[in-house]
C-alpha positions, 0 to 999 in steps of 0.5 A: 906357936901362935904368932901375932899374940902378945906373950910374956915369954922370951921373944922367939928366934925362928930358923927356916931350913931350905936348900935354896933361897934369895936371891933365887926365889921359887914357890917354897922360897917365896912362901918362906919369905912371906911368912918371915915378914909376918913373923917379924911383924910380931912382938912374939918374934925376936929374929928370923933366919934362913939356913940355906946353900950357895946354890940356885935351883936346880943345883946351880952353884953360886960361890960368889954369894956371901956366907952371911947376909941380912936383908932389908926386911931383917931376915938373917941368911946363912949359906953353906958351901958345897963340895965339890962345887958341881953336883951330879944332875941326879936330884933336885937338891945338890948331892954334895958335901955340906960341912956338919961343923959349919951347920953347927956353927951357924946354929950356935950363932943364930941360937934358934928356939924353933927350927922349921924344915921346909920341903922334904928333899934336903935331908942332909941339912935336916939330919945335921940340924936336928943332931946339933940342936935336939933338946935345945929347940923345937923342930917343925917339918913341912915336907911339901910331900910328893909321890916318890918314884922307885929310884928315890924310894930311899928318901921315904925312909930318911924322911920317916926317920926325920918325921918321927923325931921332930915335934910337929909335922905340918901338911898343906891339905887333908889329902897330903896329911893322909899320905904323910901319915901313911908313908912317914908313919907320923902320929896324929899328935904330931900332924896338923894341916895348914891350908896352902892349896885346894882340897879335893872336893867330894861330890856332895861338897857344897860351896862354902863362900859365894862367888861374885857373878851369875850363879850359872857362870863357870867357876875359874880357878887359877893355880900359879905354879906346878899342879900337884895331886898332893896339894889337891889340885888334880881330881 
């Protein structure tokens, strides 16, 4: 999908999946929001939605949040209730029951052409969305890969299942692409890299762009958020 180009095809409806979203906004949530704004500015896009939960990070329940919401910018938000309301503190994503019937209902209501999974933690939403919409939408998975501890090694096999069934897997760096290819067994035809971070620079790598100031001045790079080797921020 090339956004920003005029097309004679029917304008696309894009639905993001993420366990947390407005009013909570962390790093991934802000990235989804900014991308949504760009998509909504394109004539190739008819609508942008987000399927999420009534929780804020980390697993904080907000039953008072509405089931549906339309932001001022035009993003449609669909929220799933969890049962029980309080999740065990074992995982970054709420380990509670989300109704597959409600997932299907929201998907039918929004009727997306493209479903984009952002983050590799909310396997419940990913699996049921794929099950309900396979064959009728194109699926994109941006795992934002993190090395899993032994206690969560089971998640690797679930994400491998999901990765091998979506149409495209998008990674943030070449380093992450290698890790996703290795652990999730993603084919080269599926895998692509869209930069969101700094790739690890080899010893012989030369600077691509000049930096204002004296060439002898030290170079300072500001990373906002948590440092991660998977995003090429740790050498």
